[in-house]
C-alpha positions as CSV (number, residue, x, y, z in Angstrom):
1,M,-23.6,7.7,-23.9
2,A,-20.1,7.4,-25.2
3,P,-19.1,9.9,-27.9
4,V,-19.1,8.9,-31.5
5,A,-15.6,8.0,-32.8
6,G,-13.9,11.1,-34.2
7,E,-16.4,13.5,-32.8
8,V,-14.9,16.4,-30.9
9,T,-17.3,16.9,-28.0
10,A,-17.9,20.0,-25.8
11,S,-15.1,18.9,-23.4
12,G,-12.7,18.2,-26.3
13,L,-12.7,14.5,-25.7
14,Q,-12.9,12.3,-28.7
15,H,-12.8,8.9,-27.0
16,S,-13.7,7.5,-23.6
17,P,-10.6,6.5,-21.6
18,P,-10.2,2.9,-20.4
19,L,-12.5,2.0,-17.5
20,S,-11.6,0.2,-14.3
21,L,-13.7,-0.9,-11.4
22,Y,-12.7,-0.5,-7.7
23,I,-14.6,-2.4,-5.0
24,H,-14.1,-1.2,-1.4
25,I,-14.3,-3.7,1.6
26,P,-14.2,-1.4,4.7
27,W,-13.5,-3.9,7.5
28,C,-10.3,-5.2,9.0
29,V,-9.3,-7.3,12.0
30,R,-7.4,-4.4,13.6
31,K,-7.0,-0.8,12.6
32,C,-3.3,-0.1,12.1
33,P,-2.0,3.1,13.9
34,Y,-0.6,4.6,10.6
35,C,-3.7,3.9,8.5
36,D,-5.9,6.8,7.3
37,F,-8.0,4.7,4.8
38,N,-11.7,4.2,5.3
39,S,-11.4,1.0,7.3
40,H,-13.1,-0.2,10.5
41,E,-12.2,-2.8,13.0
42,S,-14.5,-5.9,12.9
43,R,-15.5,-5.8,16.6
44,T,-18.8,-7.5,15.9
45,E,-19.9,-9.9,13.1
46,I,-19.4,-8.4,9.7
47,P,-22.7,-8.1,7.7
48,E,-21.1,-9.8,4.7
49,A,-24.2,-10.8,2.9
50,A,-25.9,-7.4,3.4
51,Y,-22.8,-5.6,2.2
52,V,-22.6,-7.8,-0.9
53,D,-26.2,-6.9,-1.6
54,A,-25.3,-3.2,-1.2
55,L,-22.4,-3.5,-3.6
56,I,-24.6,-5.2,-6.2
57,A,-27.2,-2.5,-5.8
58,D,-24.6,0.2,-6.1
59,L,-23.3,-1.3,-9.3
60,E,-26.8,-1.6,-10.7
61,Q,-27.4,2.0,-9.9
62,S,-24.1,3.0,-11.7
63,V,-24.6,1.0,-14.9
64,P,-26.4,3.9,-16.8
65,R,-23.3,6.1,-16.2
66,I,-20.9,3.6,-17.8
67,W,-23.4,2.0,-20.3
68,G,-21.7,-0.2,-22.9
69,R,-18.2,0.5,-21.7
70,K,-15.8,-2.4,-21.1
71,V,-14.2,-2.9,-17.7
72,H,-10.5,-3.7,-18.1
73,S,-9.5,-4.2,-14.5
74,I,-11.0,-4.8,-11.1
75,F,-9.4,-4.1,-7.7
76,F,-10.8,-5.2,-4.3
77,G,-9.3,-2.8,-1.8
78,G,-9.8,-2.0,1.9
79,G,-9.7,-2.4,4.8
80,T,-9.0,-6.1,4.3
81,P,-10.9,-7.7,1.4
82,S,-9.5,-11.1,2.4
83,I,-11.7,-10.9,5.5
84,F,-14.6,-11.8,3.2
85,S,-15.3,-15.4,2.2
86,D,-14.5,-16.8,-1.2
87,E,-18.3,-17.3,-1.7
88,A,-18.8,-13.5,-1.2
89,I,-16.1,-12.6,-3.7
90,D,-17.5,-15.1,-6.2
91,R,-21.0,-13.6,-5.8
92,I,-19.7,-10.1,-6.4
93,L,-17.7,-11.0,-9.5
94,S,-20.6,-13.1,-10.9
95,N,-22.8,-10.0,-10.7
96,V,-20.1,-7.8,-12.2
97,R,-20.0,-10.1,-15.2
98,A,-23.8,-10.0,-15.5
99,L,-24.0,-6.2,-15.3
100,V,-21.1,-4.9,-17.3
101,P,-18.9,-6.0,-20.2
102,L,-15.7,-7.4,-18.7
103,A,-12.6,-7.8,-20.8
104,H,-11.7,-11.4,-21.3
105,N,-8.2,-10.8,-20.0
106,A,-9.2,-8.4,-17.2
107,E,-6.7,-8.0,-14.3
108,I,-8.7,-8.8,-11.1
109,T,-6.8,-8.0,-7.9
110,L,-7.6,-8.7,-4.3
111,E,-5.8,-7.2,-1.3
112,A,-5.0,-9.6,1.5
113,N,-3.6,-9.4,5.0
114,P,-1.1,-12.2,5.9
115,G,-2.9,-12.5,9.2
116,T,-6.1,-13.6,7.5
117,V,-4.6,-16.0,5.0
118,D,-6.4,-19.3,4.5
119,A,-5.3,-21.8,1.8
120,A,-8.9,-22.8,1.0
121,Y,-10.0,-19.2,0.7
122,F,-7.1,-18.5,-1.7
123,K,-8.2,-21.4,-3.9
124,G,-11.8,-20.1,-3.7
125,Y,-10.7,-16.6,-4.7
126,R,-8.8,-18.1,-7.6
127,A,-11.8,-20.1,-8.7
128,A,-14.0,-17.0,-8.4
129,G,-11.7,-15.2,-10.9
130,I,-9.1,-13.4,-8.8
131,N,-5.9,-13.6,-10.9
132,R,-3.7,-11.2,-8.9
133,L,-3.1,-10.9,-5.2
134,S,-1.7,-7.9,-3.4
135,L,-0.3,-9.0,0.0
136,G,0.2,-6.4,2.8
137,I,3.5,-7.7,4.2
138,Q,4.9,-4.2,5.4
139,S,7.9,-5.9,6.9
140,F,9.5,-9.3,7.3
141,N,10.7,-8.4,10.8
142,S,8.4,-9.3,13.7
143,D,9.7,-6.4,15.8
144,Y,8.7,-3.8,13.3
145,L,5.4,-5.6,12.5
146,G,4.6,-5.2,16.2
147,K,5.4,-1.5,16.2
148,L,3.1,-1.1,13.1
149,G,0.3,-2.9,14.9
150,R,0.1,-5.6,12.3
151,I,-1.7,-8.9,13.2
152,H,0.9,-11.1,11.6
153,D,4.5,-12.0,12.3
154,E,7.6,-12.8,10.2
155,Q,6.7,-16.5,9.8
156,Q,3.1,-15.7,8.7
157,A,4.4,-13.1,6.3
158,I,6.6,-15.6,4.5
159,A,4.1,-18.4,4.6
160,A,1.4,-16.1,3.1
161,A,3.7,-14.9,0.4
162,E,4.7,-18.4,-0.6
163,L,1.1,-19.6,-0.6
164,A,0.0,-16.6,-2.7
165,L,2.9,-17.3,-5.2
166,Q,1.7,-20.9,-5.5
167,T,-1.9,-20.0,-6.1
168,F,-2.1,-16.8,-8.2
169,D,-0.8,-15.9,-11.6
170,A,0.6,-12.6,-10.3
171,V,1.4,-11.4,-6.8
172,N,2.3,-8.0,-5.4
173,L,4.0,-7.6,-2.0
174,D,3.5,-4.3,-0.2
175,V,6.5,-3.4,2.0
176,M,7.2,-0.2,4.0
177,Y,10.4,1.5,5.1
178,A,11.5,4.3,7.4
179,L,9.7,2.5,10.2
180,P,9.9,3.4,13.9
181,G,13.5,2.8,14.9
182,Q,14.4,1.1,11.6
183,T,18.0,0.9,10.7
184,M,19.4,0.8,7.1
185,Q,20.5,-2.8,7.6
186,D,17.0,-3.8,8.6
187,A,15.4,-1.9,5.7
188,L,17.7,-3.6,3.2
189,A,17.0,-7.0,4.8
190,D,13.3,-6.5,4.0
191,A,14.2,-5.6,0.4
192,Y,16.4,-8.6,-0.1
193,R,13.8,-10.9,1.5
194,A,11.1,-9.5,-0.8
195,C,13.3,-10.0,-3.9
196,S,14.2,-13.6,-2.8
197,L,10.5,-14.6,-3.1
198,Q,10.5,-13.3,-6.7
199,P,6.9,-11.9,-6.9
200,A,5.9,-10.2,-10.2
201,H,5.4,-6.9,-8.4
202,L,6.7,-5.0,-5.4
203,S,5.5,-1.8,-3.8
204,F,7.8,0.0,-1.3
205,Y,6.1,2.8,0.6
206,H,7.7,5.4,2.9
207,L,5.8,5.4,6.2
208,T,4.2,8.8,6.6
209,L,2.3,10.2,9.6
210,E,-1.1,10.9,8.2
211,P,-3.6,13.3,10.0
212,N,-6.2,11.7,12.2
213,T,-4.2,8.6,12.9
214,P,-2.7,7.4,16.3
215,F,0.8,7.8,14.8
216,H,0.0,11.4,14.0
217,R,-1.3,12.1,17.4
218,T,1.5,10.3,19.2
219,P,4.4,10.2,16.7
220,P,6.9,7.3,17.0
221,A,10.6,7.9,16.6
222,L,11.2,7.7,12.9
223,P,14.5,7.8,10.8
224,D,15.3,11.4,9.9
225,D,14.8,12.7,6.3
226,D,18.4,12.1,5.2
227,T,18.3,8.5,6.5
228,S,14.9,7.9,4.9
229,A,16.2,9.2,1.6
230,A,19.3,7.0,1.8
231,M,17.0,4.0,2.5
232,Q,14.9,4.8,-0.5
233,E,18.0,5.0,-2.8
234,A,19.5,1.8,-1.4
235,I,16.2,-0.1,-1.7
236,E,15.8,1.0,-5.3
237,E,19.4,-0.2,-6.1
238,V,18.6,-3.6,-4.5
239,L,15.4,-4.0,-6.5
240,A,17.0,-2.9,-9.8
241,G,19.8,-5.4,-9.2
242,H,17.1,-8.2,-9.0
243,G,15.5,-7.2,-12.3
244,Y,12.6,-5.0,-11.0
245,Q,11.8,-1.9,-13.1
246,H,10.9,1.2,-11.1
247,Y,7.9,2.4,-13.1
248,E,5.9,4.5,-10.6
249,T,6.8,6.4,-7.5
250,S,6.4,3.4,-5.1
251,A,6.0,0.5,-7.6
252,F,8.5,-1.9,-9.1
253,A,7.8,-4.8,-11.4
254,Q,9.4,-7.5,-13.4
255,P,9.3,-6.7,-17.1
256,G,5.7,-6.7,-18.4
257,K,4.2,-7.3,-14.9
258,Q,3.1,-3.7,-14.1
259,C,-0.2,-3.4,-12.3
260,R,-2.6,-2.5,-15.1
261,H,-5.3,-1.2,-12.7
262,N,-3.0,1.3,-11.0
263,Q,-1.5,2.3,-14.4
264,N,-5.0,3.3,-15.5
265,Y,-5.2,5.7,-12.5
266,W,-1.8,7.2,-13.3
267,L,-2.7,7.6,-17.0
268,F,-5.9,9.5,-16.0
269,G,-8.2,6.7,-17.1
270,D,-11.7,6.4,-15.7
271,Y,-12.7,4.3,-12.8
272,L,-16.0,3.4,-11.1
273,G,-15.7,3.0,-7.3
274,I,-18.3,1.1,-5.4
275,G,-18.5,0.4,-1.7
276,A,-18.4,2.5,1.5
277,G,-16.5,5.8,0.8
278,A,-15.4,4.7,-2.7
279,H,-14.5,7.4,-5.2
280,S,-15.1,7.5,-9.0
281,K,-13.8,9.5,-12.0
282,L,-16.0,9.2,-15.0
283,S,-15.7,11.0,-18.4
284,F,-18.8,12.0,-20.4
285,H,-19.3,13.7,-23.7
286,D,-19.3,17.2,-22.1
287,R,-17.6,16.9,-18.7
288,I,-15.3,14.9,-16.4
289,T,-16.8,14.1,-13.0
290,R,-15.9,12.7,-9.7
291,E,-18.3,11.1,-7.2
292,S,-18.0,9.7,-3.7
293,R,-20.1,7.2,-1.8
294,H,-21.4,7.4,1.8
295,K,-18.3,6.7,3.9
296,H,-19.6,4.9,7.0
297,P,-20.5,1.3,6.3
298,K,-23.9,1.6,8.2
299,R,-24.9,4.7,6.2
300,Y,-23.7,3.1,3.0
301,L,-25.8,0.0,3.6
302,E,-28.8,2.1,4.3
303,H,-28.4,4.5,1.3
304,A,-27.4,1.8,-1.2
305,A,-30.6,-0.1,-0.4
306,R,-32.6,3.1,-1.3
307,G,-30.7,3.7,-4.6
308,Q,-28.7,6.5,-3.1
309,A,-25.2,5.0,-2.6
310,V,-23.6,8.1,-4.2
311,E,-23.3,11.0,-1.7
312,N,-21.6,13.6,-3.7
313,T,-21.0,14.3,-7.4
314,W,-19.0,17.2,-8.9
315,T,-17.5,18.2,-12.2
316,I,-13.7,18.8,-12.5
317,S,-13.3,22.4,-13.7
318,T,-11.2,23.3,-16.7
319,D,-8.8,25.1,-14.3
320,E,-8.4,22.0,-12.2
321,L,-7.9,19.5,-15.0
322,P,-4.1,20.1,-15.7
323,F,-3.2,19.6,-12.0
324,E,-5.5,16.6,-11.7
325,F,-3.8,15.0,-14.8
326,M,-0.3,15.8,-13.7
327,M,-0.8,14.7,-10.1
328,N,-1.4,11.2,-11.6
329,A,0.8,11.0,-14.7
330,L,3.9,12.4,-13.2
331,R,4.0,9.5,-10.7
332,L,5.1,7.4,-13.6
333,T,8.9,7.4,-13.8
334,G,8.8,7.0,-17.6
335,G,6.3,9.8,-18.0
336,F,3.7,10.0,-20.8
337,D,3.3,10.8,-24.4
338,T,2.3,14.4,-25.0
339,D,-0.8,13.6,-26.9
340,L,-2.2,11.8,-23.8
341,F,-2.8,15.2,-22.1
342,Q,-5.4,16.3,-24.6
343,A,-6.8,12.8,-25.1
344,R,-7.6,12.5,-21.3
345,T,-8.4,16.1,-20.4
346,G,-9.9,17.5,-23.6
347,L,-7.5,20.5,-23.3
348,P,-4.6,21.5,-25.6
349,L,-1.2,21.0,-24.1
350,N,-0.1,24.6,-24.9
351,I,-2.3,25.9,-22.0
352,I,0.5,24.6,-19.6
353,N,3.5,25.7,-21.7
354,R,4.6,28.2,-19.0
355,Q,4.5,25.6,-16.3
356,L,6.3,23.0,-18.4
357,E,9.1,25.5,-19.2
358,L,9.5,26.4,-15.6
359,A,9.7,22.8,-14.6
360,V,12.4,22.2,-17.3
361,D,14.3,25.3,-16.1
362,K,14.3,23.8,-12.5
363,G,15.6,20.5,-13.8
364,L,12.4,18.7,-12.7
365,L,11.0,17.7,-16.1
366,A,12.4,16.4,-19.4
367,V,10.2,17.6,-22.3
368,T,10.3,16.7,-26.0
369,P,7.7,17.3,-28.7
370,T,6.4,13.8,-28.1
371,H,7.1,12.9,-24.5
372,I,7.1,14.4,-21.0
373,A,8.8,12.7,-18.0
374,P,10.0,13.7,-14.5
375,T,13.8,13.7,-14.2
376,I,15.5,11.9,-11.3
377,L,15.3,15.2,-9.4
378,G,11.7,15.6,-10.3
379,Q,11.0,12.1,-9.0
380,R,12.7,13.0,-5.7
381,F,10.9,16.3,-5.4
382,L,7.5,15.3,-6.9
383,N,5.5,17.6,-4.6
384,E,7.5,20.6,-5.6
385,L,7.1,19.6,-9.3
386,L,3.3,19.2,-8.9
387,Q,3.0,22.6,-7.1
388,L,4.0,24.3,-10.4
389,F,0.8,23.1,-12.0
390,L,-1.4,24.6,-9.2
391,D,-0.4,28.1,-10.3
């Protein structure tokens, strides 16, 4: 049950944070060699109908934990959600609307792979209620796309982006840099091409070699750290020159077009995650909890049908909360208002005075009585900044 307005609860929280819904679709056409997400190649027929049944059952089982709370954004992630039919997405969203209060202007995003783009599906997604599409371009250069194991080429990337821009109210393009053998010239060519399409939002990610991936086991030749840093700075300059505001570590948006769903993560809002391996963060009157679902799709299907979609639930300890908050909020280049810390953690800001002072002394944070933000140096060395809040 949500706390009564004005009541200081055992955790110190007076109000529930905004709530988002994340829906995980775990299948893709081909597993990319750099990907460490919970995704699985669709080598056999995908059990689409059974999985939608499981998602609905998962949401039904979760409703008591979010009872009465309005959902402000929905995000279909993966895997490749666009591998599902528009009828499946429509059925999921119809059940969401029936089970939880959905804000009338909710941002509803679906991730898509240019290699699975279908004009009829896009129209169907739009009709189902998808109003924002996030397209995994990664590069506009076919050579680099081949090195990344992507199933689309340059022409498909451009065609998919143009179709998305014609169909949806808002579009994000995901692009990567510091790719195997990539030159500065080619990295900037991707940035200029992305800007020329004029999407509302752009995400530029540094390729990293994540554990338990083929790229980690057999590393490709990547640009060195200095070259990668120079690419990042040059890309940021190009995007700024085209009117994109750098508002989060890897995210850039036209004015007023920030991703509301992701902003809720960074501002330590709540989110319910349903689907195989999905995670949740939920605030109650006396605690803040995290939970995770069964990861493998087969196990998830079996357990969701038995009312046991959630595999693990744990409470975030008081000692862990400052780092958990900062790990999210300090990704925002503009930082956050100081009163948000207590509003979202239930803890007074003065418990981290020592860490804040140390971060200021190191030139990593700018702190005023009303606002905290990472400096340019803090943005560049975010891991070092966050480390201070682990002590």
